[in-house]
PLY file of the C-alpha trace (Angstrom):
ply
format ascii 1.0
element vertex 630
property float x
property float y
property float z
element edge 629
property int vertex1
property int vertex2
end_header
10.17 12.22 0.20
11.20 11.91 3.88
10.65 10.68 7.24
9.53 11.54 10.10
8.52 11.26 14.02
8.06 12.67 17.44
6.22 12.18 20.63
4.71 14.00 23.36
6.85 15.09 26.05
4.82 14.85 29.15
5.30 11.67 29.67
8.87 11.83 28.57
10.22 14.22 30.83
13.82 12.17 30.31
14.47 12.42 26.25
16.61 14.70 24.48
17.33 15.26 21.36
19.68 12.96 20.47
16.16 10.39 21.02
14.75 12.50 18.37
18.12 11.56 16.32
17.97 7.85 16.86
13.98 7.96 15.71
15.13 9.66 12.66
18.41 7.13 12.07
16.07 4.44 12.13
14.11 5.55 9.18
17.52 7.01 7.39
16.86 5.29 4.34
13.60 7.91 4.01
15.99 10.63 3.91
19.45 10.52 3.58
20.07 13.92 2.10
19.52 15.85 5.77
18.19 15.91 9.37
16.38 18.20 11.75
15.05 17.38 15.40
12.79 20.01 17.37
11.86 19.85 20.75
10.42 21.87 23.32
8.38 21.24 27.07
4.95 19.74 24.41
6.48 17.80 21.56
9.79 16.44 20.18
9.31 16.54 16.62
12.41 14.84 13.61
12.39 14.90 10.03
15.17 12.90 7.55
14.59 15.11 4.42
15.45 13.47 1.11
15.40 15.83 -1.61
13.34 16.82 -4.52
11.93 20.30 -4.23
13.83 23.60 -3.59
17.18 21.63 -2.82
18.47 24.90 -0.74
18.46 24.17 3.59
15.41 26.60 2.65
14.29 22.93 2.06
14.84 21.54 5.91
12.60 20.39 8.00
11.53 21.28 11.00
9.90 24.22 9.05
8.90 27.33 11.27
6.14 29.54 10.12
7.34 33.12 9.91
6.32 33.92 13.55
7.74 30.60 14.88
4.69 29.76 16.00
3.36 26.83 13.75
6.54 23.69 13.18
5.81 21.42 10.95
7.26 18.16 9.52
6.15 16.29 6.31
6.68 13.71 4.61
5.26 13.09 0.83
4.46 16.02 -2.09
1.24 17.92 -2.69
0.95 17.88 -6.67
-1.03 21.61 -6.47
1.33 23.59 -4.55
1.82 25.76 -7.41
-1.34 26.81 -8.19
-1.81 27.01 -4.17
0.83 28.90 -3.71
-0.51 31.74 -6.69
-3.59 31.60 -4.98
-1.86 32.74 -1.48
0.33 35.00 -2.90
-2.46 37.09 -4.70
-3.72 37.52 -1.11
-0.58 38.85 0.23
0.92 35.77 2.03
4.82 35.68 1.06
7.25 32.74 0.83
11.05 32.13 1.64
10.83 28.62 0.06
9.89 26.44 -3.15
8.86 24.37 -1.36
5.05 22.52 -0.83
6.07 22.32 2.73
5.56 25.66 3.39
2.16 25.92 1.37
0.73 24.06 4.10
1.63 26.04 7.03
0.42 29.07 4.95
-2.67 27.54 4.48
-3.21 25.90 8.16
-2.50 29.74 9.32
-5.51 30.73 7.01
-7.23 27.62 7.25
-6.80 25.36 10.20
-7.36 21.52 10.19
-9.57 22.36 6.85
-6.30 22.77 4.88
-6.44 19.40 3.89
-9.37 19.86 1.93
-7.38 22.02 -0.79
-4.11 19.59 -0.83
-4.08 17.10 -3.16
-0.87 14.87 -3.44
0.67 11.56 -0.78
1.52 13.47 2.29
1.55 12.28 6.43
2.42 15.37 8.69
2.54 16.13 12.01
1.71 19.93 12.81
2.75 21.70 16.10
0.85 25.25 16.77
2.39 26.36 19.93
-0.25 29.01 20.58
-2.71 26.43 20.50
-0.78 23.94 22.41
-2.13 21.22 19.58
-0.10 18.75 17.15
-2.14 18.47 14.18
-1.22 15.11 12.41
-2.71 14.23 8.90
-2.35 11.28 6.97
-3.62 11.69 3.17
-6.60 10.23 1.18
-5.89 6.88 0.01
-2.85 6.50 2.53
-0.06 6.30 -0.33
2.05 7.48 2.58
2.45 5.38 6.02
1.57 6.96 9.43
1.86 4.80 12.54
1.33 6.44 16.03
2.14 4.08 19.65
-1.03 5.07 22.38
-0.24 3.69 26.29
-2.33 3.94 28.94
-0.32 3.97 32.09
-2.37 4.40 35.95
-4.26 7.06 33.79
-1.40 8.87 31.72
-0.91 8.36 27.87
2.59 8.35 26.22
2.01 9.55 22.78
4.13 8.72 20.01
4.24 8.68 15.78
6.95 7.84 13.28
6.59 6.43 9.29
7.39 3.73 10.15
7.18 1.50 13.05
10.74 1.16 13.74
11.03 4.73 14.44
8.35 4.36 17.43
10.67 1.24 18.86
13.75 3.20 19.07
12.24 4.91 21.59
12.73 3.22 25.59
10.40 0.87 26.91
7.75 0.91 23.78
5.47 -2.32 24.82
5.80 -4.82 22.17
2.66 -6.88 22.58
1.41 -9.08 19.79
-1.90 -8.60 19.00
-3.71 -11.61 17.67
-6.41 -10.82 15.71
-3.92 -8.75 13.53
-1.82 -11.92 12.52
-5.22 -13.78 11.39
-6.00 -10.42 9.59
-2.62 -11.30 7.89
-2.66 -14.94 6.75
-5.81 -13.82 5.52
-4.91 -10.70 3.70
-1.00 -11.11 3.79
-0.98 -7.57 5.26
-2.76 -6.20 8.38
-5.66 -3.86 7.64
-6.03 -0.30 9.41
-6.13 0.79 12.06
-4.29 -2.42 13.56
-1.17 -3.05 13.72
1.16 -6.39 14.79
1.48 -4.59 18.13
-1.20 -4.64 20.47
-0.41 -0.29 21.46
0.62 0.91 17.74
-2.24 1.84 15.47
-2.18 3.10 12.29
-3.58 6.94 11.64
-6.26 5.63 8.74
-6.25 7.03 5.28
-8.15 10.84 4.69
-8.09 11.08 8.52
-6.30 13.34 10.67
-6.05 12.96 14.56
-6.11 16.13 16.58
-4.24 16.02 20.37
-5.33 19.18 22.52
-5.26 19.26 26.35
-4.68 16.03 26.74
-7.31 14.72 24.30
-7.05 12.83 21.10
-9.98 13.17 18.25
-9.49 11.25 15.29
-12.27 12.55 12.44
-12.20 12.01 8.72
-11.97 14.71 6.24
-12.84 13.07 2.61
-14.71 9.97 1.85
-14.66 8.43 -1.45
-18.37 8.54 -2.89
-19.60 6.26 -6.28
-23.32 7.61 -6.04
-23.62 10.12 -8.86
-23.41 8.31 -11.72
-22.09 10.27 -14.69
-24.48 10.59 -17.81
-21.82 11.78 -20.24
-21.38 9.35 -23.40
-18.73 7.08 -23.86
-16.35 9.08 -26.31
-16.98 12.13 -23.58
-16.02 10.74 -20.95
-12.83 8.94 -22.43
-12.56 12.55 -23.17
-12.07 13.27 -20.07
-10.11 10.44 -18.57
-7.40 11.45 -21.48
-7.11 14.81 -20.06
-6.90 13.88 -16.57
-4.47 11.30 -16.88
-1.92 14.05 -19.05
-3.16 16.77 -16.43
-1.79 14.44 -12.88
1.40 12.92 -14.95
2.65 16.33 -15.68
2.26 17.57 -12.41
3.82 14.74 -11.09
7.42 14.98 -13.38
7.84 18.32 -11.54
11.05 17.36 -9.65
14.27 19.68 -8.59
16.01 16.17 -8.92
16.45 13.26 -12.00
13.33 11.59 -12.72
12.07 8.68 -14.79
9.82 5.25 -14.76
8.41 2.23 -13.74
7.32 0.08 -16.90
6.14 -3.62 -16.61
5.11 -3.52 -20.40
1.32 -3.48 -18.66
-1.33 -0.97 -19.35
-1.00 1.01 -16.88
2.38 1.90 -17.27
3.02 1.19 -20.37
0.04 4.20 -20.89
1.98 6.83 -18.25
5.24 6.33 -19.90
3.16 7.37 -22.86
1.71 10.08 -21.74
5.27 11.15 -19.75
7.16 10.73 -23.32
4.80 13.28 -24.83
5.12 15.89 -21.99
8.77 15.49 -22.05
11.15 17.01 -24.70
13.67 14.74 -23.43
14.05 10.38 -23.27
12.16 9.24 -20.54
14.50 7.15 -18.43
12.32 3.50 -17.73
13.05 0.75 -15.60
12.00 -2.97 -15.48
12.33 -6.43 -13.95
13.01 -9.61 -15.92
12.76 -13.18 -14.68
13.89 -16.53 -16.30
11.07 -18.23 -15.79
9.27 -16.78 -19.70
5.64 -17.46 -17.61
6.53 -14.42 -14.92
8.78 -12.65 -17.59
7.69 -9.55 -18.95
10.17 -7.63 -20.36
9.86 -8.24 -23.67
6.29 -6.35 -23.47
7.99 -3.14 -21.90
10.69 -3.69 -24.12
8.78 -3.24 -26.64
7.30 -0.09 -25.19
10.70 1.39 -24.48
11.41 1.31 -28.21
8.07 2.53 -28.94
8.66 5.73 -27.15
12.70 5.98 -27.41
13.13 5.79 -24.06
16.72 5.35 -22.40
15.47 1.98 -20.53
16.86 -1.07 -18.31
16.52 -4.08 -17.50
17.75 -5.90 -13.83
16.94 -9.73 -13.58
15.62 -11.41 -10.91
17.52 -14.78 -10.35
20.33 -15.67 -7.57
19.93 -12.45 -5.50
16.84 -13.57 -4.15
18.44 -15.97 -1.87
21.10 -13.26 -1.44
19.19 -9.98 -0.50
15.96 -11.87 0.89
16.58 -10.94 4.85
17.62 -7.24 3.74
14.61 -6.73 1.81
12.29 -8.01 4.54
13.62 -6.46 6.84
12.04 -3.22 5.78
8.37 -4.38 6.81
8.13 -4.02 10.91
5.02 -6.36 10.59
4.42 -9.32 8.60
3.57 -8.71 5.26
3.32 -11.44 2.22
2.82 -9.93 -1.48
5.36 -11.95 -2.77
6.08 -9.12 -5.16
8.17 -7.55 -2.65
10.60 -9.18 -3.92
10.82 -7.51 -7.92
9.14 -4.35 -6.30
12.08 -3.75 -4.48
15.00 -4.31 -6.91
13.14 -2.20 -9.75
13.43 0.35 -7.12
16.90 -0.30 -6.11
17.75 -0.35 -10.23
15.77 3.14 -10.47
17.56 4.89 -8.20
20.84 4.50 -9.78
19.66 6.49 -11.70
17.06 8.58 -10.63
15.71 10.10 -7.51
11.92 10.02 -8.56
10.13 7.51 -10.36
6.40 7.88 -12.19
4.25 4.10 -11.68
1.15 2.88 -12.94
-0.22 1.69 -9.52
-4.23 2.21 -9.40
-5.54 1.05 -12.92
-6.23 -2.18 -11.84
-8.20 -1.64 -8.03
-9.38 2.09 -9.91
-10.81 0.68 -13.18
-11.16 -2.84 -12.23
-7.96 -4.57 -13.88
-7.84 -8.08 -11.90
-8.50 -11.03 -13.08
-10.71 -11.67 -9.87
-12.91 -9.04 -10.71
-14.29 -11.01 -13.83
-14.30 -14.77 -11.57
-16.52 -12.76 -9.69
-18.57 -11.37 -12.14
-19.20 -15.43 -13.32
-19.64 -16.64 -9.87
-22.69 -14.17 -9.07
-24.13 -15.16 -12.58
-23.94 -18.55 -11.21
-25.50 -17.77 -7.84
-28.73 -16.09 -9.69
-29.12 -19.57 -10.78
-29.32 -21.08 -7.76
-31.75 -21.16 -5.41
-30.24 -19.67 -1.43
-32.06 -22.59 0.33
-29.86 -24.91 -2.24
-26.48 -22.62 -1.87
-26.58 -22.26 1.75
-27.24 -26.34 2.49
-26.15 -28.40 0.30
-23.12 -26.42 -1.42
-20.54 -26.51 1.42
-21.25 -30.27 1.63
-20.27 -30.99 -1.96
-17.50 -28.84 -1.90
-16.53 -30.98 1.41
-16.40 -34.33 -0.78
-14.18 -32.26 -3.22
-11.99 -31.32 -0.59
-10.78 -34.86 -0.27
-9.18 -35.21 -3.29
-5.60 -33.25 -3.94
-5.92 -32.55 -7.09
-5.78 -28.57 -8.96
-9.36 -29.18 -10.57
-10.60 -30.31 -7.34
-9.83 -28.18 -5.58
-10.90 -25.38 -7.31
-14.42 -27.35 -7.05
-14.43 -27.15 -3.55
-13.34 -23.19 -3.11
-16.22 -22.54 -6.01
-18.69 -24.07 -4.11
-17.51 -22.35 -1.13
-17.97 -19.16 -2.39
-21.17 -19.46 -4.13
-22.51 -20.83 -0.74
-22.42 -17.72 0.89
-23.41 -14.28 0.20
-21.56 -12.33 -2.84
-19.47 -9.81 -0.62
-18.65 -12.76 1.45
-17.70 -14.76 -1.92
-15.36 -11.77 -2.79
-13.65 -11.67 0.32
-13.21 -15.58 -0.37
-11.72 -14.55 -3.38
-9.28 -12.76 -1.51
-8.75 -14.31 1.30
-4.72 -16.85 1.15
-5.97 -18.96 3.81
-9.05 -20.66 3.76
-10.70 -21.76 7.42
-10.36 -25.05 7.54
-6.31 -24.90 6.58
-6.04 -22.21 9.81
-8.20 -24.13 12.01
-5.79 -27.54 11.25
-2.86 -24.71 11.33
-4.17 -22.77 14.49
-3.07 -23.93 18.04
-6.53 -24.53 19.78
-5.25 -21.43 22.47
-4.75 -19.73 19.96
-8.42 -19.70 18.28
-9.98 -20.02 22.05
-8.25 -16.84 22.20
-9.83 -15.59 19.32
-12.98 -16.93 19.90
-15.53 -16.25 17.11
-13.39 -13.04 15.36
-12.90 -13.44 11.91
-10.93 -11.82 9.42
-14.10 -11.57 6.92
-15.72 -8.44 8.54
-12.56 -6.17 7.65
-13.93 -6.33 4.06
-17.64 -6.92 5.19
-17.25 -3.28 6.82
-15.95 -1.84 3.79
-18.28 -3.41 1.89
-21.75 -2.52 3.19
-19.49 1.09 3.48
-19.76 1.87 -0.21
-22.48 3.74 -1.44
-22.24 2.23 -5.27
-24.87 1.44 -7.26
-23.89 -1.86 -7.87
-22.01 -5.15 -6.91
-18.88 -3.98 -8.76
-18.67 -0.44 -7.83
-19.21 -1.62 -4.23
-15.93 -4.17 -4.47
-13.79 -1.49 -6.24
-14.62 0.38 -2.96
-14.21 -2.29 -1.00
-10.63 -2.91 -2.84
-9.21 0.60 -2.68
-9.88 0.82 1.06
-8.70 -2.25 1.49
-5.64 -3.98 -0.72
-4.90 -1.17 -1.96
-4.58 1.12 0.75
-3.03 -1.62 2.91
-1.26 -4.76 0.27
-0.38 -1.87 -2.82
0.83 1.09 -1.55
2.27 0.05 1.33
4.75 -2.07 -0.42
5.79 0.47 -3.31
6.72 2.62 -0.08
8.35 0.57 2.01
10.54 -0.92 -0.68
11.03 2.40 -3.10
11.98 4.36 0.28
14.42 1.67 1.18
16.01 2.64 -2.07
15.68 6.26 -1.11
13.44 6.07 -3.92
10.30 8.49 -4.25
7.33 6.64 -6.21
4.45 9.20 -7.90
1.19 7.23 -8.89
-1.01 9.47 -11.43
-3.67 7.25 -11.67
-3.68 7.64 -8.38
-4.41 11.03 -7.95
-7.67 12.25 -5.77
-9.69 14.52 -9.50
-9.15 10.66 -11.35
-10.05 8.54 -8.74
-13.37 10.73 -7.87
-14.07 10.77 -11.70
-13.45 7.18 -12.11
-16.70 6.83 -9.39
-18.94 8.55 -11.07
-18.62 6.28 -14.45
-21.18 3.21 -14.09
-19.45 -0.29 -13.69
-20.00 -1.34 -18.19
-17.78 1.74 -18.24
-14.66 0.23 -16.71
-15.97 -3.66 -16.93
-17.77 -4.39 -20.86
-18.14 -7.08 -22.61
-15.76 -9.22 -20.23
-13.34 -6.68 -21.31
-11.28 -5.61 -17.58
-10.28 -2.46 -17.65
-12.25 -1.04 -20.71
-12.36 2.75 -20.56
-9.06 2.84 -19.14
-7.57 0.57 -22.20
-10.27 3.11 -24.03
-8.29 6.19 -23.16
-5.11 4.38 -23.65
-5.70 3.01 -27.10
-4.55 6.31 -29.65
-0.98 5.99 -27.96
-0.47 2.13 -26.79
-0.51 -1.51 -29.73
-3.31 -3.24 -29.02
-0.32 -6.65 -28.03
-0.20 -4.20 -25.03
-3.59 -3.17 -24.55
-4.91 -6.81 -25.15
-3.00 -9.06 -23.83
-3.32 -11.42 -20.58
-2.47 -9.77 -17.25
0.38 -11.45 -15.78
0.32 -8.94 -13.05
3.69 -8.23 -10.92
4.50 -11.92 -9.74
7.16 -14.25 -9.24
7.66 -18.37 -9.18
6.78 -18.69 -5.77
6.69 -22.45 -6.25
9.90 -22.96 -8.11
11.34 -20.91 -5.57
10.62 -23.12 -2.66
12.25 -25.88 -4.11
15.01 -24.49 -5.52
16.19 -21.16 -4.91
15.12 -20.19 -1.20
15.05 -23.56 -0.07
17.69 -23.63 2.30
17.04 -20.81 4.19
13.34 -21.13 4.13
14.15 -24.39 5.78
15.59 -22.77 8.22
13.02 -20.11 9.22
10.27 -22.67 9.07
11.30 -26.08 10.06
15.36 -25.90 11.92
14.66 -22.61 14.04
11.17 -21.70 13.89
9.68 -19.69 17.07
7.85 -17.05 16.13
5.21 -19.68 14.24
5.67 -22.07 17.37
3.38 -19.23 19.38
0.64 -19.33 16.56
0.64 -22.33 14.84
0.54 -26.49 15.15
4.60 -26.84 13.87
3.73 -30.82 12.44
0.97 -29.09 10.61
3.94 -26.80 9.39
6.24 -29.76 8.71
2.90 -31.06 6.59
2.74 -28.25 4.34
6.41 -27.91 3.93
6.84 -31.49 3.26
3.73 -31.90 0.75
5.35 -28.96 -1.62
9.04 -30.27 -1.57
7.30 -33.27 -2.45
5.05 -32.26 -5.43
1.91 -33.60 -4.04
0.78 -29.84 -3.56
1.58 -26.21 -4.21
1.54 -25.14 -0.71
3.61 -21.74 -1.94
0.97 -18.98 -0.67
0.72 -20.51 2.70
4.93 -21.08 3.33
5.18 -17.27 1.79
2.52 -15.99 4.39
4.60 -18.29 7.06
8.48 -17.48 5.92
7.36 -14.13 6.03
6.02 -14.56 9.53
8.39 -15.53 10.97
11.52 -13.34 9.50
10.24 -10.78 11.28
9.74 -12.68 14.28
13.56 -13.47 14.05
14.13 -9.46 13.59
11.59 -7.83 15.92
10.64 -10.40 18.67
13.75 -12.90 19.52
0 1
1 2
2 3
3 4
4 5
5 6
6 7
7 8
8 9
9 10
10 11
11 12
12 13
13 14
14 15
15 16
16 17
17 18
18 19
19 20
20 21
21 22
22 23
23 24
24 25
25 26
26 27
27 28
28 29
29 30
30 31
31 32
32 33
33 34
34 35
35 36
36 37
37 38
38 39
39 40
40 41
41 42
42 43
43 44
44 45
45 46
46 47
47 48
48 49
49 50
50 51
51 52
52 53
53 54
54 55
55 56
56 57
57 58
58 59
59 60
60 61
61 62
62 63
63 64
64 65
65 66
66 67
67 68
68 69
69 70
70 71
71 72
72 73
73 74
74 75
75 76
76 77
77 78
78 79
79 80
80 81
81 82
82 83
83 84
84 85
85 86
86 87
87 88
88 89
89 90
90 91
91 92
92 93
93 94
94 95
95 96
96 97
97 98
98 99
99 100
100 101
101 102
102 103
103 104
104 105
105 106
106 107
107 108
108 109
109 110
110 111
111 112
112 113
113 114
114 115
115 116
116 117
117 118
118 119
119 120
120 121
121 122
122 123
123 124
124 125
125 126
126 127
127 128
128 129
129 130
130 131
131 132
132 133
133 134
134 135
135 136
136 137
137 138
138 139
139 140
140 141
141 142
142 143
143 144
144 145
145 146
146 147
147 148
148 149
149 150
150 151
151 152
152 153
153 154
154 155
155 156
156 157
157 158
158 159
159 160
160 161
161 162
162 163
163 164
164 165
165 166
166 167
167 168
168 169
169 170
170 171
171 172
172 173
173 174
174 175
175 176
176 177
177 178
178 179
179 180
180 181
181 182
182 183
183 184
184 185
185 186
186 187
187 188
188 189
189 190
190 191
191 192
192 193
193 194
194 195
195 196
196 197
197 198
198 199
199 200
200 201
201 202
202 203
203 204
204 205
205 206
206 207
207 208
208 209
209 210
210 211
211 212
212 213
213 214
214 215
215 216
216 217
217 218
218 219
219 220
220 221
221 222
222 223
223 224
224 225
225 226
226 227
227 228
228 229
229 230
230 231
231 232
232 233
233 234
234 235
235 236
236 237
237 238
238 239
239 240
240 241
241 242
242 243
243 244
244 245
245 246
246 247
247 248
248 249
249 250
250 251
251 252
252 253
253 254
254 255
255 256
256 257
257 258
258 259
259 260
260 261
261 262
262 263
263 264
264 265
265 266
266 267
267 268
268 269
269 270
270 271
271 272
272 273
273 274
274 275
275 276
276 277
277 278
278 279
279 280
280 281
281 282
282 283
283 284
284 285
285 286
286 287
287 288
288 289
289 290
290 291
291 292
292 293
293 294
294 295
295 296
296 297
297 298
298 299
299 300
300 301
301 302
302 303
303 304
304 305
305 306
306 307
307 308
308 309
309 310
310 311
311 312
312 313
313 314
314 315
315 316
316 317
317 318
318 319
319 320
320 321
321 322
322 323
323 324
324 325
325 326
326 327
327 328
328 329
329 330
330 331
331 332
332 333
333 334
334 335
335 336
336 337
337 338
338 339
339 340
340 341
341 342
342 343
343 344
344 345
345 346
346 347
347 348
348 349
349 350
350 351
351 352
352 353
353 354
354 355
355 356
356 357
357 358
358 359
359 360
360 361
361 362
362 363
363 364
364 365
365 366
366 367
367 368
368 369
369 370
370 371
371 372
372 373
373 374
374 375
375 376
376 377
377 378
378 379
379 380
380 381
381 382
382 383
383 384
384 385
385 386
386 387
387 388
388 389
389 390
390 391
391 392
392 393
393 394
394 395
395 396
396 397
397 398
398 399
399 400
400 401
401 402
402 403
403 404
404 405
405 406
406 407
407 408
408 409
409 410
410 411
411 412
412 413
413 414
414 415
415 416
416 417
417 418
418 419
419 420
420 421
421 422
422 423
423 424
424 425
425 426
426 427
427 428
428 429
429 430
430 431
431 432
432 433
433 434
434 435
435 436
436 437
437 438
438 439
439 440
440 441
441 442
442 443
443 444
444 445
445 446
446 447
447 448
448 449
449 450
450 451
451 452
452 453
453 454
454 455
455 456
456 457
457 458
458 459
459 460
460 461
461 462
462 463
463 464
464 465
465 466
466 467
467 468
468 469
469 470
470 471
471 472
472 473
473 474
474 475
475 476
476 477
477 478
478 479
479 480
480 481
481 482
482 483
483 484
484 485
485 486
486 487
487 488
488 489
489 490
490 491
491 492
492 493
493 494
494 495
495 496
496 497
497 498
498 499
499 500
500 501
501 502
502 503
503 504
504 505
505 506
506 507
507 508
508 509
509 510
510 511
511 512
512 513
513 514
514 515
515 516
516 517
517 518
518 519
519 520
520 521
521 522
522 523
523 524
524 525
525 526
526 527
527 528
528 529
529 530
530 531
531 532
532 533
533 534
534 535
535 536
536 537
537 538
538 539
539 540
540 541
541 542
542 543
543 544
544 545
545 546
546 547
547 548
548 549
549 550
550 551
551 552
552 553
553 554
554 555
555 556
556 557
557 558
558 559
559 560
560 561
561 562
562 563
563 564
564 565
565 566
566 567
567 568
568 569
569 570
570 571
571 572
572 573
573 574
574 575
575 576
576 577
577 578
578 579
579 580
580 581
581 582
582 583
583 584
584 585
585 586
586 587
587 588
588 589
589 590
590 591
591 592
592 593
593 594
594 595
595 596
596 597
597 598
598 599
599 600
600 601
601 602
602 603
603 604
604 605
605 606
606 607
607 608
608 609
609 610
610 611
611 612
612 613
613 614
614 615
615 616
616 617
617 618
618 619
619 620
620 621
621 622
622 623
623 624
624 625
625 626
626 627
627 628
628 629
C-alpha cells in the first residue's frame, strides 16, 4: 500500500526532482517507509512506500524492468501475484524481487495493457514505457485504490498530472482550484462526489475498471472490465452455498499473505465476524482484532464483537469514542481533499488508528451489504415496489405528490416518513431508489441554495448519476439492478473512499476478501431470492457463515457503523460546529442562503427537528473549504 503521483514534463519544463518530492511529501501518510522519484524529458514519477511485501530495498519504487525501458509506480496489492509469477517463471521469466510490482512489469512486457485482465487485486499504477513514449495508468475494478488526474488546456497545450490524492496534485505550482458547481449539488445529495467528477473543474477521478493511455499528445480512457448479472446460476442453494464458502476461504487466505503484522477489523456484524472466523481457521496463531465502542448503547456493537473475539480466542483490542471527537475532528477531516460526509469516517479513523498500533495490515468485511443485499434500504425498496404495484400510475403521479405536500406541513417524524414514502411512490422504481439514497430533498435544496446557484445549475439533477448506472445494469430484475447501481455508486464513491482515506491516514493497509473479483462475479450469477429471501437480507452469505457464527450474530438487527450525530451537534461538537456554520462561515455562503442555514441549525438545537444529517454535510463542506479554499 502506497502513494503515487507524477506529471508530464511537456508543460512543466521548470519542475525538478524536488517538485516530485513535494508531491510525495503531500501524501507521506500513505507511505512513510521509503520514497523514490524518476524524472526524464517526458515524465516525472514519484512514490511513497508502505512496506508490506519484500521489505528489502529490492521492493522500493519507482521500479524498473531489466532493460530499464519500463518504469512503474504502484499502489495496492495483487492477490494472485504468486500464481502469475509461477506461470511466468515456467515460461523462463526471471525475477529480482519478491514483490507483486515486478509481476506487473513482466506481465506488461508480455501483454501490454491486456495485462489488466490477469490482475486480481486493489491497485492504481502509472507505468512509463520509454520505447513507445507511452504513459499507461490504471485503476482496479471496484476503485479500492484512488487515482486523480489534472487536465488543463491552455492555448492548445494540455497540462497533465496525477496522484493518489488531490493534495499531491495541489503541491504543483499553478494548479487551478475552480469549484465545480454540479459536484457540490452531488455532494449534498450523496455525501460524496461521484466519479469521474471531483470538486474541482480541472481535476477528475479515473473511474474504476478503467485505464488511461497518454501517447503522442493524445489521452485515451477505456473500460477493461464490466460486471454482468445476465447469466444466472442453475445450481441449487446447497451447491451455491458451498461454492461461496470455498471462495471466501480462498480469498481470505490470499489476503493473509504479508511480511508485516496482520489483523482484522471486528464490528460484531455478520461480514467482519465471518471474515474473522475464516481467518482464525486459517491461522495457527490468535488473530489480532480491533473494534470501536460508543457510550451510547444504540450505536454500540462492542459487546457483539467481544462475543466473536471470545469464540475464536482472538487478541482483542477495543477503543471508546467519546471526548476524542471534538479534539480530532479537524485533523480527521483534513485527509479528504474534497467534501465527504459519511459520518462513519470518524469511527473508521479511530479503528484504523487503534489497529495501526498493533498491525500494518487489517482485513475487513467491506462489501457484504452491497454484493449480497444487506442494507435495510433494500427491504424498504422491496416494500415500496409492492405498494407501487397496487396503485395505477396516473394516481401515483398526480395525487401522491399533493398528499406528500400536505404531510410536509406537519413537523412530526411520522408525517415526514409518510411524505418521503409518497414522494418515492409517485416516481419510477429507479427514481424511488435514488430518493431512498439521497441525503437532501429537492425541497430542502431549493430552500437552501441561492437563486444564483440554482440558475447556474439549470436543469441539472444529481439523480442522473444513479439513473445512468441503473439503466446500464443488465440484471434480470430490480434488485439485481439496484445492487449493481450501489456497487457502481455508493460502494465506490462512499465506502471505499472512506476506508482508503481513514486507513491510509494511519499508514494502515486494509484488505477486503468479500470484494474479491471472483466473489463479486460469482454473486452476480446468483438469483436475487438467494440474497433477499423471505425478508431475510444477505441470506446466502449468512448461510455460508452459519457453521461458524452464532444466531445472535447472524440474525440480530443490523446497526451499521453509525454515530450519534444528533447528540453530537447538541453536545460534543456543538461549539466547533457553530464556529464553522454560524460564526465564521465562508464556503457555504457561496452556495446557500445563510439565513436558511441558521434556521436549520436553530431547529436542531431547539430539538424541533433532527437536522443532523444535513448539518453534518454542511460542516464537512465548510471544514473542507477552510482548509483548501480559504
